[in-house]
C-alpha positions, -999 to +999 in steps of 0.1 A: +016-328-604-003-331-571-001-360-553-038-372-538-025-384-503-062-391-491-067-417-519-030-432-509-044-434-472-078-449-481-060-476-505-036-484-478-063-488-451-085-511-476-055-533-480-050-537-444-084-536-428-108-539-460-096-571-472-098-587-439-133-575-431-142-590-465-128-624-459-145-624-426-175-623-440-170-649-465-158-670-435-190-665-415-211-674-445-191-706-453-182-718-420-145-723-431-123-702-412-092-708-436-104-678-453-098-657-426-064-671-416-051-667-453-066-631-456-050-621-424-013-630-436-020-613-468-036-585-453-004-580-431+020-587-456+005-561-479-010-537-457+020-527-432+041-517-461+016-499-478+008-479-448+044-475-438+052-461-473+023-437-475+033-423-440+068-418-454+057-402-485+033-379-465+062-369-442+083-361-473+058-340-488+052-321-454+090-315-452+089-303-489+062-276-482+083-261-452 
């Protein structure tokens, strides 16, 4: 079964940046910047390990192909 690394990268970046951008918009509309603070913490907690895991798996696949 072929792994779709493009989808994994998109999901990882959306977990890190997409969520932050969405809640920045919510904070701008509502004027309550606590949305931004909480989303930043969650984005970092979820996004960084996701990107690291995707990168590590991508490296494994590249080594396997050689």
